[in-house]
TIROMI-898120 format. One record per atom (N, C-alpha, C): atom name; x, y, z. Coordinates in Angstrom, 3 decimals. Layout:
<pts>
(CA; (X; Y; Z))
...
</pts>
This chain:
<pts>
(N; (-17.193; -30.102; 44.123))
(CA; (-16.251; -29.128; 44.635))
(C; (-16.945; -27.798; 44.915))
(N; (-17.847; -27.383; 43.989))
(CA; (-18.553; -26.120; 44.180))
(C; (-19.463; -26.192; 45.405))
(N; (-20.091; -27.338; 45.613))
(CA; (-20.956; -27.500; 46.776))
(C; (-20.146; -27.413; 48.071))
(N; (-18.970; -28.019; 48.069))
(CA; (-18.113; -27.990; 49.257))
(C; (-17.680; -26.565; 49.573))
(N; (-17.241; -25.814; 48.548))
(CA; (-16.834; -24.427; 48.761))
(C; (-18.009; -23.578; 49.244))
(N; (-19.188; -23.803; 48.670))
(CA; (-20.375; -23.060; 49.100))
(C; (-20.710; -23.384; 50.550))
(N; (-20.612; -24.672; 50.920))
(CA; (-20.896; -25.076; 52.296))
(C; (-19.909; -24.446; 53.273))
(N; (-18.618; -24.467; 52.937))
(CA; (-17.599; -23.877; 53.807))
(C; (-17.841; -22.373; 53.964))
(N; (-18.130; -21.685; 52.872))
(CA; (-18.388; -20.248; 52.937))
(C; (-19.634; -19.960; 53.778))
(N; (-20.689; -20.755; 53.608))
(CA; (-21.912; -20.581; 54.394))
(C; (-21.649; -20.792; 55.877))
(N; (-20.848; -21.806; 56.220))
(CA; (-20.511; -22.043; 57.625))
(C; (-19.682; -20.905; 58.206))
(N; (-18.758; -20.341; 57.420))
(CA; (-17.966; -19.205; 57.891))
(C; (-18.853; -17.995; 58.161))
(N; (-19.788; -17.726; 57.257))
(CA; (-20.691; -16.593; 57.451))
(C; (-21.547; -16.815; 58.688))
(N; (-22.081; -18.028; 58.852))
(CA; (-22.911; -18.327; 60.016))
(C; (-22.110; -18.217; 61.313))
(N; (-20.877; -18.708; 61.303))
(CA; (-20.051; -18.662; 62.513))
(C; (-19.705; -17.230; 62.890))
(N; (-19.404; -16.403; 61.913))
(CA; (-19.025; -15.023; 62.233))
(C; (-20.204; -14.203; 62.715))
(N; (-21.388; -14.474; 62.225))
(CA; (-22.544; -13.709; 62.687))
(C; (-23.078; -14.221; 64.009))
(N; (-22.868; -15.492; 64.340))
(CA; (-23.409; -16.034; 65.579))
(C; (-22.661; -15.543; 66.818))
(N; (-21.412; -15.116; 66.674))
(CA; (-20.637; -14.648; 67.810))
(C; (-20.744; -13.143; 68.034))
(N; (-21.551; -12.465; 67.237))
(CA; (-21.696; -11.015; 67.389))
(C; (-22.469; -10.700; 68.662))
(N; (-22.083; -9.624; 69.338))
(CA; (-22.809; -9.171; 70.517))
(C; (-24.121; -8.545; 70.058))
(N; (-25.221; -8.979; 70.616))
(CA; (-26.521; -8.561; 70.136))
(C; (-26.849; -7.104; 70.407))
(N; (-26.650; -6.600; 71.614))
(CA; (-27.116; -5.274; 71.972))
(C; (-26.085; -4.182; 71.751))
(N; (-24.839; -4.490; 71.926))
(CA; (-23.790; -3.485; 71.889))
(C; (-23.274; -3.289; 70.469))
(N; (-23.265; -2.044; 70.002))
(CA; (-22.749; -1.722; 68.683))
(C; (-21.238; -1.500; 68.764))
(N; (-20.439; -2.262; 68.015))
(CA; (-18.994; -2.028; 68.046))
(C; (-18.647; -0.737; 67.296))
(N; (-17.559; -0.089; 67.662))
(CA; (-17.136; 1.112; 66.945))
(C; (-16.801; 0.791; 65.489))
(N; (-16.961; 1.808; 64.632))
(CA; (-16.716; 1.616; 63.203))
(C; (-15.230; 1.577; 62.848))
(N; (-14.396; 2.276; 63.604))
(CA; (-12.988; 2.412; 63.258))
(C; (-12.105; 1.753; 64.309))
(N; (-10.986; 1.201; 63.848))
(CA; (-10.039; 0.569; 64.773))
(C; (-8.642; 0.605; 64.172))
(N; (-7.663; 0.518; 65.049))
(CA; (-6.263; 0.379; 64.659))
(C; (-5.769; -0.900; 65.304))
(N; (-5.069; -1.723; 64.532))
(CA; (-4.507; -2.955; 65.093))
(C; (-2.995; -2.946; 64.913))
(N; (-2.300; -3.419; 65.936))
(CA; (-0.840; -3.482; 65.922))
(C; (-0.433; -4.798; 66.564))
(N; (0.555; -5.479; 65.984))
(CA; (1.009; -6.707; 66.605))
(C; (2.030; -7.474; 65.785))
(N; (2.587; -8.524; 66.383))
(CA; (3.582; -9.354; 65.701))
(C; (2.916; -10.378; 64.793))
(N; (3.681; -10.846; 63.797))
(CA; (3.211; -11.935; 62.954))
(C; (4.398; -12.759; 62.466))
(N; (4.096; -13.945; 61.984))
(CA; (5.121; -14.850; 61.459))
(C; (4.537; -15.622; 60.296))
(N; (5.389; -15.993; 59.346))
(CA; (4.967; -16.775; 58.180))
(C; (5.982; -17.881; 57.944))
(N; (5.472; -19.067; 57.677))
(CA; (6.316; -20.238; 57.446))
(C; (6.087; -20.748; 56.032))
(N; (7.171; -20.846; 55.277))
(CA; (7.106; -21.354; 53.916))
(C; (8.131; -22.449; 53.698))
(N; (8.150; -22.990; 52.502))
(CA; (9.081; -24.056; 52.154))
(C; (10.531; -23.586; 52.243))
(N; (10.760; -22.311; 51.927))
(CA; (12.136; -21.820; 51.864))
(C; (12.558; -20.967; 53.054))
(N; (11.691; -20.791; 54.036))
(CA; (12.127; -20.005; 55.183))
(C; (11.003; -19.544; 56.077))
(N; (11.405; -18.796; 57.096))
(CA; (10.481; -18.256; 58.091))
(C; (10.631; -16.740; 58.106))
(N; (9.501; -16.034; 58.036))
(CA; (9.479; -14.585; 58.132))
(C; (8.868; -14.199; 59.472))
(N; (9.460; -13.245; 60.166))
(CA; (8.887; -12.720; 61.406))
(C; (8.905; -11.198; 61.329))
(N; (7.949; -10.583; 62.002))
(CA; (7.891; -9.127; 61.981))
(C; (6.667; -8.617; 62.691))
(N; (6.224; -7.460; 62.261))
(CA; (5.062; -6.842; 62.859))
(C; (4.230; -6.139; 61.813))
(N; (3.023; -5.757; 62.226))
(CA; (2.134; -5.074; 61.308))
(C; (1.342; -3.995; 62.035))
(N; (0.879; -3.031; 61.265))
(CA; (-0.027; -1.999; 61.758))
(C; (-1.100; -1.809; 60.692))
(N; (-2.370; -1.811; 61.115))
(CA; (-3.486; -1.712; 60.178))
(C; (-4.517; -0.720; 60.678))
(N; (-5.177; -0.085; 59.748))
(CA; (-6.331; 0.748; 60.026))
(C; (-7.553; -0.005; 59.513))
(N; (-8.573; -0.162; 60.361))
(CA; (-9.759; -0.930; 60.004))
(C; (-10.999; -0.052; 60.035))
(N; (-11.843; -0.204; 59.038))
(CA; (-13.163; 0.426; 59.023))
(C; (-14.157; -0.696; 58.835))
(N; (-14.954; -0.954; 59.867))
(CA; (-15.887; -2.074; 59.827))
(C; (-17.195; -1.674; 60.511))
(N; (-18.074; -1.009; 59.764))
(CA; (-19.330; -0.583; 60.373))
(C; (-20.336; -1.723; 60.551))
(N; (-20.131; -2.840; 59.880))
(CA; (-21.060; -3.972; 59.987))
(C; (-20.305; -5.254; 59.664))
(N; (-20.981; -6.184; 59.039))
(CA; (-20.376; -7.453; 58.650))
(C; (-19.253; -7.238; 57.639))
(N; (-19.404; -6.251; 56.765))
(CA; (-18.428; -5.916; 55.739))
(C; (-17.484; -4.839; 56.265))
(N; (-16.197; -4.924; 55.918))
(CA; (-15.242; -3.917; 56.351))
(C; (-14.088; -3.769; 55.384))
(N; (-13.295; -2.735; 55.580))
(CA; (-12.112; -2.457; 54.765))
(C; (-10.915; -2.272; 55.688))
(N; (-9.742; -2.599; 55.179))
(CA; (-8.527; -2.424; 55.969))
(C; (-7.394; -1.951; 55.076))
(N; (-6.439; -1.260; 55.671))
(CA; (-5.223; -0.833; 54.975))
(C; (-4.107; -0.788; 56.009))
(N; (-2.933; -1.216; 55.601))
(CA; (-1.831; -1.220; 56.556))
(C; (-0.514; -1.591; 55.936))
(N; (0.446; -1.841; 56.800))
(CA; (1.785; -2.211; 56.345))
(C; (2.368; -3.253; 57.298))
(N; (3.113; -4.179; 56.733))
(CA; (3.863; -5.171; 57.492))
(C; (5.351; -4.914; 57.260))
(N; (6.159; -5.200; 58.264))
(CA; (7.614; -5.172; 58.138))
(C; (8.101; -6.522; 58.648))
(N; (8.775; -7.278; 57.778))
(CA; (9.187; -8.642; 58.140))
(C; (10.610; -8.907; 57.689))
(N; (11.261; -9.776; 58.433))
(CA; (12.604; -10.202; 58.065))
(C; (12.625; -11.714; 57.906))
(N; (13.431; -12.167; 56.983))
(CA; (13.612; -13.592; 56.734))
(C; (14.677; -14.101; 57.699))
(N; (14.335; -15.059; 58.541))
(CA; (15.286; -15.563; 59.534))
(C; (16.422; -16.367; 58.920))
(N; (16.259; -16.845; 57.699))
(CA; (17.322; -17.621; 57.048))
(C; (18.378; -16.726; 56.424))
(N; (17.962; -15.587; 55.868))
(CA; (18.910; -14.752; 55.142))
(C; (18.967; -13.317; 55.645))
(N; (18.045; -12.937; 56.521))
(CA; (17.981; -11.603; 57.105))
(C; (17.681; -10.504; 56.094))
(N; (16.974; -10.847; 54.991))
(CA; (16.418; -9.832; 54.105))
(C; (15.227; -9.200; 54.829))
(N; (14.978; -7.923; 54.585))
(CA; (13.866; -7.217; 55.218))
(C; (12.882; -6.779; 54.136))
(N; (11.600; -7.053; 54.369))
(CA; (10.546; -6.725; 53.416))
(C; (9.536; -5.772; 54.050))
(N; (9.083; -4.781; 53.279))
(CA; (7.962; -3.929; 53.647))
(C; (6.801; -4.330; 52.747))
(N; (5.619; -4.522; 53.361))
(CA; (4.481; -5.034; 52.608))
(C; (3.260; -4.147; 52.859))
(N; (3.072; -3.096; 52.044))
(CA; (1.834; -2.329; 52.153))
(C; (0.706; -3.116; 51.495))
(N; (-0.483; -3.093; 52.121))
(CA; (-1.598; -3.849; 51.552))
(C; (-2.922; -3.227; 51.966))
(N; (-3.954; -3.601; 51.235))
(CA; (-5.326; -3.197; 51.539))
(C; (-6.194; -4.435; 51.384))
(N; (-7.336; -4.439; 52.077))
(CA; (-8.159; -5.636; 52.007))
(C; (-9.606; -5.387; 52.363))
(N; (-10.369; -6.462; 52.240))
(CA; (-11.779; -6.456; 52.615))
(C; (-11.979; -7.499; 53.699))
(N; (-12.992; -7.271; 54.511))
(CA; (-13.339; -8.197; 55.595))
(C; (-14.804; -8.540; 55.495))
(N; (-15.086; -9.811; 55.674))
(CA; (-16.451; -10.324; 55.745))
(C; (-16.545; -11.099; 57.045))
(N; (-16.996; -10.444; 58.096))
(CA; (-17.008; -11.087; 59.409))
(C; (-15.583; -11.331; 59.867))
(N; (-15.258; -12.580; 60.119))
(CA; (-13.890; -12.934; 60.521))
(C; (-12.980; -13.165; 59.322))
(N; (-13.518; -13.354; 58.139))
(CA; (-12.740; -13.678; 56.945))
(C; (-12.151; -12.405; 56.344))
(N; (-10.871; -12.457; 55.951))
(CA; (-10.228; -11.293; 55.343))
(C; (-9.466; -11.698; 54.080))
(N; (-9.517; -10.826; 53.102))
(CA; (-8.753; -10.949; 51.862))
(C; (-7.912; -9.684; 51.712))
(N; (-6.618; -9.841; 51.461))
(CA; (-5.720; -8.700; 51.324))
(C; (-4.893; -8.835; 50.063))
(N; (-4.522; -7.717; 49.523))
(CA; (-3.630; -7.691; 48.375))
(C; (-2.734; -6.481; 48.467))
(N; (-1.561; -6.582; 47.900))
(CA; (-0.632; -5.461; 47.949))
(C; (0.665; -5.801; 47.255))
(N; (1.740; -5.259; 47.783))
(CA; (3.054; -5.442; 47.178))
(C; (4.081; -5.766; 48.248))
(N; (5.081; -6.537; 47.861))
(CA; (6.201; -6.854; 48.730))
(C; (7.424; -6.112; 48.201))
(N; (7.990; -5.258; 49.033))
(CA; (9.130; -4.438; 48.641))
(C; (10.323; -4.829; 49.517))
(N; (11.415; -5.208; 48.884))
(CA; (12.607; -5.566; 49.659))
(C; (13.304; -4.285; 50.103))
(N; (13.333; -4.062; 51.420))
(CA; (13.946; -2.859; 51.968))
(C; (15.434; -3.050; 52.225))
(N; (15.853; -4.284; 52.520))
(CA; (17.263; -4.571; 52.774))
(C; (17.594; -5.934; 52.197))
(N; (18.639; -5.998; 51.383))
(CA; (19.060; -7.245; 50.758))
(C; (20.361; -7.705; 51.409))
(N; (20.268; -8.725; 52.241))
(CA; (21.458; -9.277; 52.887))
(C; (22.254; -10.080; 51.859))
(N; (23.550; -10.170; 52.014))
(CA; (24.346; -10.977; 51.081))
(C; (23.993; -12.461; 51.198))
(N; (24.129; -13.178; 50.104))
(CA; (23.830; -14.615; 50.093))
(C; (24.805; -15.343; 51.002))
(N; (24.321; -16.343; 51.740))
(CA; (25.223; -17.140; 52.570))
(C; (26.296; -17.816; 51.708))
(N; (27.457; -18.028; 52.286))
(CA; (28.575; -18.622; 51.547))
(C; (28.210; -20.007; 51.023))
(N; (28.519; -20.252; 49.763))
(CA; (28.300; -21.561; 49.155))
(C; (26.869; -21.816; 48.698))
(N; (26.018; -20.784; 48.684))
(CA; (24.637; -20.981; 48.259))
(C; (24.316; -20.112; 47.052))
(N; (23.458; -20.647; 46.178))
(CA; (22.967; -19.897; 45.030))
(C; (21.742; -19.110; 45.473))
(N; (21.573; -17.900; 44.902))
(CA; (20.472; -17.037; 45.308))
(C; (19.599; -16.687; 44.112))
(N; (18.294; -16.806; 44.297))
(CA; (17.328; -16.240; 43.357))
(C; (16.825; -14.978; 44.035))
(N; (17.291; -13.831; 43.567))
(CA; (17.032; -12.573; 44.258))
(C; (15.948; -11.778; 43.552))
(N; (15.095; -11.144; 44.330))
(CA; (14.073; -10.245; 43.800))
(C; (14.636; -8.837; 43.778))
(N; (14.629; -8.226; 42.639))
(CA; (15.127; -6.859; 42.534))
(C; (13.993; -5.869; 42.331))
(N; (12.797; -6.352; 42.051))
(CA; (11.652; -5.478; 41.808))
(C; (10.572; -5.747; 42.849))
(N; (9.557; -4.938; 42.814))
(CA; (8.404; -5.124; 43.688))
(C; (7.654; -6.364; 43.220))
(N; (7.234; -7.206; 44.159))
(CA; (6.493; -8.405; 43.790))
(C; (5.107; -8.365; 44.431))
(N; (4.155; -9.097; 43.861))
(CA; (2.793; -9.079; 44.403))
(C; (2.684; -9.814; 45.739))
(N; (1.685; -9.420; 46.502))
(CA; (1.389; -10.021; 47.802))
(C; (-0.114; -10.254; 47.864))
(N; (-0.522; -11.447; 48.268))
(CA; (-1.940; -11.759; 48.457))
(C; (-2.072; -12.626; 49.700))
(N; (-3.152; -12.410; 50.456))
(CA; (-3.375; -13.169; 51.682))
(C; (-4.861; -13.392; 51.882))
(N; (-5.204; -14.575; 52.342))
(CA; (-6.573; -14.909; 52.740))
(C; (-6.494; -15.585; 54.099))
(N; (-7.418; -15.240; 54.989))
(CA; (-7.366; -15.855; 56.302))
(C; (-8.511; -15.448; 57.193))
(N; (-8.398; -15.843; 58.446))
(CA; (-9.390; -15.540; 59.463))
(C; (-8.775; -14.623; 60.504))
(N; (-9.574; -13.677; 61.000))
(CA; (-9.190; -12.812; 62.111))
(C; (-10.178; -13.081; 63.233))
(N; (-9.757; -13.865; 64.210))
(CA; (-10.643; -14.329; 65.276))
(C; (-10.472; -13.432; 66.494))
(N; (-11.538; -12.688; 66.885))
(CA; (-11.422; -11.792; 68.037))
(C; (-11.472; -12.547; 69.362))
(N; (-10.583; -12.154; 70.279))
(CA; (-10.548; -12.684; 71.640))
(C; (-10.364; -11.480; 72.554))
(N; (-11.473; -10.861; 72.950))
(CA; (-11.403; -9.636; 73.734))
(C; (-10.802; -8.519; 72.902))
(N; (-9.802; -7.788; 73.437))
(CA; (-9.184; -6.713; 72.659))
(C; (-8.110; -7.225; 71.686))
(N; (-7.890; -8.525; 71.654))
(CA; (-6.892; -9.119; 70.766))
(C; (-7.568; -9.816; 69.596))
(N; (-6.824; -10.003; 68.534))
(CA; (-7.289; -10.757; 67.377))
(C; (-6.203; -11.738; 66.991))
(N; (-6.582; -12.989; 66.794))
(CA; (-5.659; -14.012; 66.307))
(C; (-5.894; -14.148; 64.808))
(N; (-4.856; -13.914; 64.032))
(CA; (-4.959; -14.020; 62.581))
(C; (-4.274; -15.289; 62.096))
(N; (-5.008; -16.086; 61.334))
(CA; (-4.476; -17.329; 60.760))
(C; (-4.806; -17.307; 59.280))
(N; (-3.810; -17.574; 58.437))
(CA; (-4.096; -17.527; 57.011))
(C; (-2.993; -18.109; 56.159))
(N; (-3.152; -17.907; 54.866))
(CA; (-2.162; -18.320; 53.873))
(C; (-1.891; -17.128; 52.974))
(N; (-0.655; -17.020; 52.539))
(CA; (-0.278; -15.913; 51.671))
(C; (0.542; -16.395; 50.495))
(N; (0.516; -15.612; 49.441))
(CA; (1.384; -15.819; 48.286))
(C; (2.296; -14.600; 48.225))
(N; (3.596; -14.857; 48.361))
(CA; (4.568; -13.769; 48.427))
(C; (5.934; -14.296; 48.014))
(N; (6.526; -13.695; 47.003))
(CA; (7.857; -14.107; 46.575))
(C; (8.909; -13.488; 47.481))
(N; (9.873; -14.282; 47.875))
(CA; (11.001; -13.808; 48.670))
(C; (12.282; -14.346; 48.037))
(N; (13.418; -13.815; 48.473))
(CA; (14.692; -14.359; 47.981))
(C; (14.799; -15.825; 48.382))
(N; (15.393; -16.619; 47.500))
(CA; (15.530; -18.047; 47.738))
(C; (17.008; -18.423; 47.652))
(N; (17.440; -19.262; 48.575))
(CA; (18.830; -19.701; 48.625))
(C; (18.877; -21.219; 48.555))
(N; (19.768; -21.733; 47.722))
(CA; (19.895; -23.176; 47.544))
(C; (21.373; -23.538; 47.646))
(N; (21.660; -24.557; 48.429))
(CA; (23.030; -25.044; 48.527))
(C; (23.217; -26.080; 47.422))
(N; (24.052; -25.755; 46.440))
(CA; (24.217; -26.618; 45.276))
(C; (25.625; -26.443; 44.723))
(N; (26.302; -27.552; 44.520))
(CA; (27.643; -27.497; 43.937))
(C; (27.528; -27.594; 42.426))
(N; (28.228; -26.717; 41.746))
(CA; (28.241; -26.718; 40.286))
(C; (29.597; -27.272; 39.848))
(N; (29.584; -28.569; 39.453))
(CA; (30.831; -29.245; 39.088))
(C; (31.057; -29.339; 37.591))
(N; (29.969; -29.377; 36.822))
(CA; (30.137; -29.531; 35.378))
(C; (29.084; -28.697; 34.644))
(N; (29.055; -28.833; 33.321))
(CA; (28.141; -28.050; 32.499))
(C; (26.676; -28.387; 32.801))
(N; (26.390; -29.658; 33.072))
(CA; (25.020; -30.066; 33.403))
(C; (24.527; -29.391; 34.676))
(N; (25.387; -29.320; 35.685))
(CA; (25.015; -28.628; 36.924))
(C; (24.803; -27.134; 36.683))
(N; (25.636; -26.536; 35.820))
(CA; (25.506; -25.112; 35.526))
(C; (24.187; -24.812; 34.810))
(N; (23.732; -25.740; 33.977))
(CA; (22.452; -25.554; 33.278))
(C; (21.289; -25.788; 34.236))
(N; (21.406; -26.785; 35.105))
(CA; (20.306; -27.148; 36.003))
(C; (20.144; -26.187; 37.171))
(N; (21.210; -25.534; 37.605))
(CA; (21.161; -24.689; 38.805))
(C; (20.095; -23.593; 38.737))
(N; (20.027; -22.790; 37.665))
(CA; (18.994; -21.747; 37.642))
(C; (17.568; -22.314; 37.608))
(N; (17.400; -23.464; 36.977))
(CA; (16.076; -24.091; 36.910))
(C; (15.655; -24.571; 38.298))
(N; (16.578; -25.204; 39.014))
(CA; (16.278; -25.697; 40.364))
(C; (15.940; -24.531; 41.293))
(N; (16.710; -23.459; 41.232))
(CA; (16.461; -22.301; 42.086))
(C; (15.105; -21.676; 41.753))
(N; (14.753; -21.592; 40.477))
(CA; (13.464; -21.018; 40.077))
(C; (12.295; -21.870; 40.573))
(N; (12.403; -23.188; 40.477))
(CA; (11.336; -24.073; 40.957))
(C; (11.158; -23.935; 42.463))
(N; (12.264; -23.886; 43.198))
(CA; (12.183; -23.744; 44.656))
(C; (11.610; -22.370; 45.032))
(N; (11.941; -21.332; 44.275))
(CA; (11.398; -19.994; 44.554))
(C; (9.883; -19.975; 44.376))
(N; (9.382; -20.629; 43.326))
(CA; (7.936; -20.670; 43.090))
(C; (7.244; -21.486; 44.178))
(N; (7.807; -22.629; 44.544))
(CA; (7.211; -23.450; 45.604))
(C; (7.252; -22.737; 46.958))
(N; (8.254; -21.914; 47.185))
(CA; (8.383; -21.206; 48.446))
(C; (7.528; -19.948; 48.532))
(N; (6.808; -19.602; 47.462))
(CA; (5.982; -18.391; 47.469))
(C; (4.763; -18.535; 48.370))
(N; (4.275; -19.748; 48.563))
(CA; (3.102; -19.960; 49.412))
(C; (3.570; -20.155; 50.846))
(N; (2.987; -19.368; 51.743))
(CA; (3.390; -19.408; 53.149))
(C; (2.149; -19.429; 54.038))
(N; (2.238; -20.138; 55.144))
(CA; (1.196; -20.112; 56.162))
(C; (1.597; -19.074; 57.193))
(N; (0.623; -18.271; 57.649))
(CA; (0.999; -17.238; 58.615))
(C; (0.056; -17.199; 59.806))
(N; (0.577; -16.609; 60.877))
(CA; (-0.184; -16.432; 62.110))
(C; (0.235; -15.095; 62.713))
(N; (-0.712; -14.413; 63.332))
(CA; (-0.418; -13.132; 63.953))
(C; (-1.288; -12.910; 65.175))
(N; (-0.864; -12.012; 66.016))
(CA; (-1.613; -11.638; 67.209))
(C; (-1.634; -10.122; 67.240))
(N; (-2.830; -9.540; 67.179))
(CA; (-2.961; -8.090; 67.102))
(C; (-3.743; -7.540; 68.285))
(N; (-3.297; -6.388; 68.737))
(CA; (-4.071; -5.646; 69.725))
(C; (-4.945; -4.656; 68.964))
(N; (-6.235; -4.632; 69.264))
(CA; (-7.175; -3.770; 68.564))
(C; (-7.549; -2.589; 69.474))
(N; (-7.354; -1.398; 68.973))
(CA; (-7.816; -0.189; 69.660))
(C; (-8.951; 0.397; 68.826))
(N; (-10.163; 0.352; 69.332))
(CA; (-11.346; 0.847; 68.616))
(C; (-11.660; 2.271; 69.043))
(N; (-12.145; 3.050; 68.074))
(CA; (-12.575; 4.419; 68.388))
(C; (-13.723; 4.827; 67.496))
</pts>
């Protein structure tokens, strides 16, 4: 397993350095803005992001904010984060803050987040001219809704457990984004 991870990391480093322009020095600072979407077990998030990037070489730093809404329940999340970049590879961490809590759909149980929850993302940022395609995976807790009838005491005991398990499974999401990069 360690050899496989080392091989994958080595290939990523080689791929990111092989596509660099040899003679032209890219600017150190950039701002990126664009839409993004995330798909998880419990729903789909769509929104946009704005980031400030400092990347003088292979290594870089980023800081920004995402604003996303859950298409299933229309909750709105603000996600400030900071990260590091190694070529095309990026690691980000931050917090997920619920800015708007929509009411639970009729007949569904809700596992609601009332506090700030952690946010982590790993992925690739592939440049295509002035655009960047971002593909990655994130860990982010969101409100979870389950349609479940509570008919007896057994259902009443099982309902919170089922909702908690689905909330944990729904924390992992695959995401994709398209950003316009303005370098200066």
